[in-house]
C-alpha atoms as one frame of an Amber mdcrd trajectory, in Angstrom:
protein
 -27.657 -87.469-154.457 -26.311 -83.901-154.782 -22.618 -83.256-155.224 -20.846
 -81.914-152.119 -20.534 -78.152-152.049 -17.221 -76.436-152.587 -17.408 -75.067
-149.071 -17.686 -78.560-147.591 -14.891 -79.892-149.820 -12.677 -76.995-148.815
 -13.314 -77.632-145.120 -12.427 -81.310-145.523  -9.261 -80.338-147.388  -8.291
 -77.895-144.672  -9.171 -80.263-141.823  -6.861 -82.903-143.270  -4.051 -80.384
-143.589  -4.454 -78.965-140.103  -4.810 -82.259-138.256  -2.726 -84.640-140.374
  -0.438 -82.277-142.262   2.636 -82.832-140.111   2.316 -86.612-140.247   1.714
 -86.514-144.005   4.804 -84.344-144.436   6.973 -86.705-142.375   5.754 -89.767
-144.285   6.177 -88.126-147.703   9.550 -86.606-146.869  10.933 -89.877-145.483
   9.602 -91.683-148.566  11.273 -89.116-150.795  14.636 -89.834-149.190  13.918
 -93.580-149.257  13.543 -93.351-153.046  17.259 -92.635-153.414  18.435 -94.184
-150.135  20.370 -96.974-151.855  22.100 -94.376-154.009  22.973 -92.352-150.891
  24.631 -95.417-149.376  26.457 -96.064-152.655  27.636 -92.460-152.861  28.885
 -92.206-149.278  30.212 -95.733-148.775  33.223 -96.532-151.010  32.870-100.259
-150.271  29.629-100.364-152.265  31.281 -99.012-155.392  33.235-100.943-158.015
  34.897-100.325-161.340  32.284-100.205-164.146  33.813-103.067-166.113  31.336
-105.900-166.382  28.913-107.379-163.894  29.556-111.139-163.912  33.262-111.484
-164.630  33.670-113.493-161.440  31.584-116.547-160.606  29.061-116.712-157.791
  31.107-119.526-156.253  34.081-117.198-156.024  31.987-114.513-154.369  30.712
-117.056-151.866  34.187-118.436-151.196  35.506-114.920-150.534  32.735-114.270
-148.006  33.362-117.640-146.331  37.066-116.872-146.071  36.411-113.468-144.527
  33.665-114.685-142.158  34.142-118.417-141.528  31.898-118.407-138.420  28.933
-116.712-140.101  25.986-118.137-141.993  25.539-116.734-145.489  21.895-115.925
-146.062  22.001-114.561-149.606  24.188-113.311-152.431  23.237-110.463-154.780
  24.758-109.451-158.085  25.510-105.768-158.719  22.281-103.976-159.699  24.167
-102.133-162.434  27.696-101.245-163.476  29.741 -99.435-160.873  28.137-101.268
-157.953  29.654-103.986-155.775  28.251-107.461-155.338  26.913-108.101-151.854
  26.233-110.868-149.373  23.944-110.895-146.350  25.401-112.856-143.439  24.421
-113.469-139.840  26.154-114.416-136.614  22.870-115.451-135.084  19.487-113.807
-134.716  19.541-109.995-135.054  23.226-109.890-136.044  22.904-109.268-139.754
  25.817-107.890-141.756  26.362-106.829-145.362  29.591-107.907-147.051  30.502
-106.019-150.225  32.763-107.551-152.876  34.409-106.410-156.041  32.428-108.230
-158.761  35.526-108.788-160.891  38.201-109.817-158.374  35.866-111.167-155.647
  37.865-109.132-153.132  35.953-108.222-149.960  35.736-104.435-149.817  34.085
-104.114-146.425  31.606-105.531-143.919  28.948-103.294-142.443  25.896-103.429
-140.265  22.482-104.253-141.689  21.498-100.776-140.443  22.218 -98.222-143.151
  20.494 -95.264-144.778  18.298 -97.465-146.959  17.193 -99.648-144.040  16.310
 -96.691-141.824  14.258 -94.768-144.353  12.488 -97.834-145.773  11.432 -98.990
-142.290  10.550 -95.521-141.067   8.573 -94.593-144.166   6.597 -97.802-144.335
   5.837 -98.315-140.644   7.396 -95.565-138.513   9.850 -98.234-137.313   7.018
 -99.854-135.350   7.338-103.623-135.651   4.675-106.071-134.437   5.047-107.209
-130.871   3.627-105.259-127.996   1.995-102.937-130.533   0.292-103.570-133.902
   2.320-103.285-137.080   3.250 -99.707-137.963   1.623-100.084-141.380  -1.713
 -99.690-139.575  -0.645 -96.138-138.724   1.068 -95.177-141.971  -1.487 -96.850
-144.267  -4.429 -94.608-143.293  -2.239 -91.600-144.082  -2.304 -92.860-147.688
  -6.080 -92.456-147.536  -5.588 -88.942-146.151  -3.186 -88.103-148.990  -5.658
 -89.411-151.551  -8.499 -87.362-150.049  -6.270 -84.276-149.921  -5.396 -84.633
-153.602  -9.001 -85.242-154.685 -10.525 -82.457-152.557  -7.839 -80.037-153.708
  -8.535 -80.953-157.317 -12.293 -80.572-156.732 -11.975 -77.152-155.131  -9.144
 -75.525-157.085  -9.526 -77.314-160.444  -6.546 -77.450-162.779  -5.600 -74.120
-164.285  -2.668 -73.344-166.536  -1.940 -70.236-164.471  -1.267 -72.472-161.434
   1.542 -74.284-163.215   3.589 -71.145-163.842   2.350 -68.226-161.717   3.069
 -64.958-163.497   1.883 -62.346-161.044   3.703 -62.164-157.736   1.206 -62.186
-154.833   0.969 -59.029-152.762   0.149 -60.629-149.394   1.779 -63.385-147.391
  -1.299 -65.603-147.416  -1.730 -65.277-151.186   1.918 -66.121-151.658   1.510
 -69.336-149.673  -1.713 -70.130-151.547  -0.051 -69.661-154.929   2.844 -71.931
-153.984   0.436 -74.505-152.549  -1.702 -74.628-155.693   1.321 -74.827-157.973
   2.826 -77.667-155.940  -0.493 -79.493-155.845  -0.944 -79.317-159.614   2.627
 -80.335-160.438   2.552 -83.224-157.986  -1.054 -84.356-158.534  -0.322 -87.468
-160.592   2.434 -88.564-158.219   0.219 -87.904-155.194  -2.322 -90.330-156.632
   0.381 -92.941-157.314   1.905 -92.631-153.843  -1.502 -92.643-152.140  -2.918
 -95.660-153.987   0.223 -97.780-153.549   0.455 -96.701-149.920  -3.133 -97.813
-149.357  -2.254-101.116-151.008   0.459-101.696-148.371  -2.281-101.394-145.752
  -4.576-103.782-147.627  -1.705-106.228-148.086  -0.912-106.147-144.370  -4.563
-106.824-143.493  -4.613-109.766-145.911  -1.424-111.222-144.424  -2.403-110.722
-140.774  -5.883-112.116-141.357  -4.364-115.097-143.211  -6.745-114.494-146.107
  -4.235-115.307-148.793  -1.185-117.509-149.145   0.940-117.396-152.268   1.541
-120.717-153.961   4.409-121.278-156.340   3.952-123.131-159.618   5.420-126.567
-158.933   7.357-128.393-161.578   5.727-131.849-161.977   7.606-134.897-160.708
  10.647-132.891-159.651  10.374-132.619-155.896  13.995-133.579-155.316  13.001
-135.700-152.321  13.742-139.082-153.931  16.948-140.390-152.384  17.688-142.596
-155.407  17.798-139.539-157.670  20.479-137.763-155.673  23.773-136.993-157.362
  27.017-138.420-156.086  28.380-134.897-155.564  25.963-131.956-155.121  26.225
-129.273-157.750  28.092-126.073-156.993  26.389-122.706-156.954  27.514-121.845
-160.498  26.440-125.243-161.811  23.054-124.866-160.135  22.656-121.398-161.629
  23.447-122.761-165.087  20.810-125.500-164.712  18.202-122.957-163.597  18.877
-120.727-166.577  18.458-123.748-168.858  15.189-124.958-167.327  13.856-121.426
-166.654  14.731-119.569-169.865  14.583-115.795-169.790  15.298-115.463-166.055
  17.897-112.786-165.365  19.133-113.913-161.944  19.750-111.037-159.535  20.166
-112.862-156.226  20.213-116.288-154.604  18.926-117.245-151.165  20.874-119.883
-149.254  18.523-121.498-146.763  19.535-123.608-143.775  18.516-126.573-145.894
  21.698-126.130-147.882  20.584-128.469-150.642  17.971-125.941-151.721  18.846
-122.697-153.481  16.266-120.044-154.374  17.102-117.818-157.331  15.322-114.485
-157.826  15.392-112.244-160.870  13.634-110.497-163.720  11.998-111.664-166.920
  10.493-109.623-169.740   7.647-108.509-167.421   7.615-104.842-166.490   7.098
-103.141-163.154   7.680-106.081-160.819  10.234-106.657-158.100  12.727-109.506
-158.287  10.675-111.712-155.970   7.949-111.978-158.613  10.117-114.482-160.502
  11.922-117.230-158.643  13.141-120.783-158.991  13.891-123.234-156.169  16.634
-125.643-157.190  17.730-128.823-155.424  21.441-129.044-156.015  21.680-132.537
-154.507  19.425-134.016-157.197  19.970-131.426-159.937  16.231-130.724-160.313
  14.025-127.671-160.298  11.645-127.962-157.340   9.496-124.861-157.718   9.225
-121.949-160.075   7.117-118.835-160.497   6.796-116.386-163.376   5.100-113.028
-163.374   2.694-114.332-165.997   1.498-116.991-163.540   0.512-114.474-160.852
  -3.057-113.697-159.918  -4.195-110.066-159.820  -3.567-109.614-156.062  -0.120
-111.186-156.458   0.717-108.929-159.373  -0.395-105.852-157.416   1.767-106.899
-154.484   4.858-107.209-156.682   4.128-104.005-158.641   3.328-101.662-155.764
   6.896-101.439-154.457   8.719-100.470-157.689   5.894 -98.073-158.590   5.867
 -96.477-155.149   9.633 -95.851-155.094  10.275 -95.428-158.820  12.577 -98.435
-158.858  11.867 -99.787-162.312  13.707 -97.809-164.998  17.038 -96.626-163.706
  18.329 -93.560-161.919  16.525 -91.017-164.107  13.100 -92.250-162.975  14.248
 -92.285-159.352  15.348 -88.658-159.652  11.947 -87.778-161.123  10.275 -89.494
-158.151  12.648 -87.576-155.864  11.662 -84.186-157.297   7.968 -85.097-157.166
   8.288 -86.181-153.541   9.989 -82.920-152.584   7.252 -80.903-154.311   4.489
 -82.850-152.553   6.224 -82.612-149.171   6.641 -78.859-149.526   3.055 -78.470
-150.729   1.724 -80.328-147.681   3.753 -78.154-145.340   2.675 -74.941-147.068
  -0.958 -76.072-146.990  -0.759 -76.602-143.230   0.619 -73.077-142.857  -2.151
 -71.637-145.036  -4.873 -73.231-142.938  -3.285 -71.922-139.751  -3.169 -68.394
-141.185  -6.703 -68.609-142.589  -8.549 -70.200-139.682  -6.584 -69.229-136.617
  -6.278 -65.672-137.861  -9.979 -64.984-137.416 -10.938 -63.206-134.168 -13.737
 -65.679-133.369 -11.365 -68.590-133.938  -8.749 -66.998-131.717 -11.246 -66.603
-128.907 -13.112 -69.899-129.181 -11.471 -72.371-131.507  -7.737 -72.350-130.909
  -7.774 -74.585-127.876 -10.150 -77.150-129.396  -8.220 -77.257-132.658  -4.929
 -77.640-130.812  -6.315 -80.499-128.737  -7.752 -82.245-131.811  -4.533 -81.913
-133.805  -2.393 -82.889-130.851  -4.420 -85.976-130.064  -3.709 -87.260-133.575
  -0.146 -86.131-134.176   1.682 -86.260-130.857   0.913 -89.918-129.980   2.026
 -91.034-133.449   5.265 -89.058-133.155   5.808 -90.584-129.705   5.283 -94.119
-131.046   7.619 -93.442-133.986  10.278 -92.112-131.619   9.912 -95.119-129.315
  10.017 -97.588-132.212  13.088 -95.945-133.717  14.978 -95.955-130.422  14.093
 -99.559-129.626  15.001-100.891-133.058  18.112 -98.800-133.623  19.555 -99.365
-130.124  20.937-102.858-130.938  23.200-101.308-133.564  24.992 -99.119-130.997
  24.813-101.329-127.882  27.512-103.899-127.044  26.946-107.418-128.319  25.456
-109.589-125.559  26.786-112.952-124.516  25.536-115.713-126.825  24.456-119.243
-125.838  27.179-121.849-126.182  25.299-123.831-128.843  24.743-120.744-130.955
  28.254-119.463-130.454  29.845-122.681-131.575  27.766-122.859-134.710  26.015
-126.112-133.730  22.710-124.781-135.056  24.150-124.689-138.564  24.374-127.611
-140.918  28.081-128.196-141.556  28.334-131.683-142.990  30.566-131.868-146.111
  30.215-131.046-148.909  27.563-128.537-147.867  29.719-126.496-145.507  30.676
-124.129-148.321  27.265-122.504-147.798  26.503-122.849-144.099  29.991-122.246
-142.811  32.085-124.319-140.456  32.294-124.501-136.717  34.211-121.654-135.180
  34.248-119.048-132.481  31.369-116.700-131.851  31.475-113.099-133.070  33.345
-110.693-130.807  31.339-109.827-127.717  31.410-106.851-125.397  32.240-104.574
-128.311  30.287-101.825-129.997  29.361-101.787-133.671  31.991 -99.766-135.540
  30.684-101.183-138.833  27.856 -98.579-138.841  29.546 -95.832-140.874  29.420
 -92.278-139.450  27.615 -90.977-142.527  24.583 -93.106-141.610  24.202 -91.275
-138.311  24.721 -87.925-140.040  21.970 -88.585-142.596  19.581 -89.994-140.002
  20.408 -87.128-137.648  19.694 -84.571-140.369  16.309 -86.158-141.015  15.481
 -86.192-137.300  16.553 -82.546-137.019  14.325 -81.491-139.913  11.418 -83.452
-138.441  11.852 -81.805-135.050  12.092 -78.375-136.689   8.889 -78.905-138.667
   7.064 -80.280-135.623   8.169 -77.282-133.572   6.950 -74.921-136.289   3.606
 -76.751-136.324   3.271 -76.301-132.556   4.113 -72.603-132.925   1.532 -72.106
-135.703  -1.203 -73.616-133.572  -0.135 -71.606-130.551
């Protein structure tokens, strides 16, 4: 079978840029911001910062007690230790379905530094980048739209490499181009070469998100934890007289699961069960790759999972996220991912401009092909942008709308388990959260950052429409 000609490869490369370039730019640019979105929240929200003097000077029980004192009517879903020095500890709480809040605490004094909405910069850009804010319901999951763009990015990188090759002169152009089109071409080739390796990483991991979603929706795979033999914790005779506290449970887990650096704990409605997540000596995995389920009523380890116990699909699932966002070796790697994402985003945009100048600048194309190319590009891009806009509005609206009236049972906390001595996790009965009020806990900087992103997206989309005009 003969190799495809350079002319055919070039046409494929250009077709992808002309018809999918805007969507690729939006996905890559939003992912670039998502890479450092947690750091943006930390930088602009003083409540998420803390003095860089130790990470675990205060016990987890004290953190939990401080959250319970500040929000006695809420259910605490999870607690997280500071990811590194200078960061606050955090708790995720809820006042019922869709009323999630983050509570930030000083890790040393356990003082509550602020309570904010679940909607922040990190949440917006992670959801938008991964699925265009389109959640399953009336429409399929947004990953089915974003995932194929990973295939388009991979094809763009491979066809560009096939046509242009890798030349040293493309890395550092010496001669300044004399025409506008050559200038764009030089910048496009340089950006493509510098960002080639990262384009392949982002494309492959992005495609994996699509594969993972297909596997989950088709129910082809269900993860199974490694169960500790004869320690189910369901034997009533083995129960302790007084259930262990959170700190005591954590100490038992660290003894029976050596090498686990606990980063967070999930507090389920079954308040006797605690799920600890963390890191071991394995590299390039998220915290969920290692966990231990502990029954504090019996003092036994119910389930555990190590990275070394994972199958290949499981390992890929837990590796894709840190590799995609550069979240595995500190801030320096994240900044490298940030620069690479900016280069790739700019290269995609410049490539779209080049193809418009090259193809639509020909007299025959102007007479015969402009309308058909506009229709083809518009049929792909405009519906996706419309769905992304609709999904963003629908899912962001609850964070600015007044809180609706809640059912009496939910408002009184009857759905929560409150029998002593377990109430220190689930909370006690109390009044419902304030109703008829807006959500002042969404800081203004969140809207400014999101608004800036929306403005840039609208500007680029308008430029794309003008180029095709």
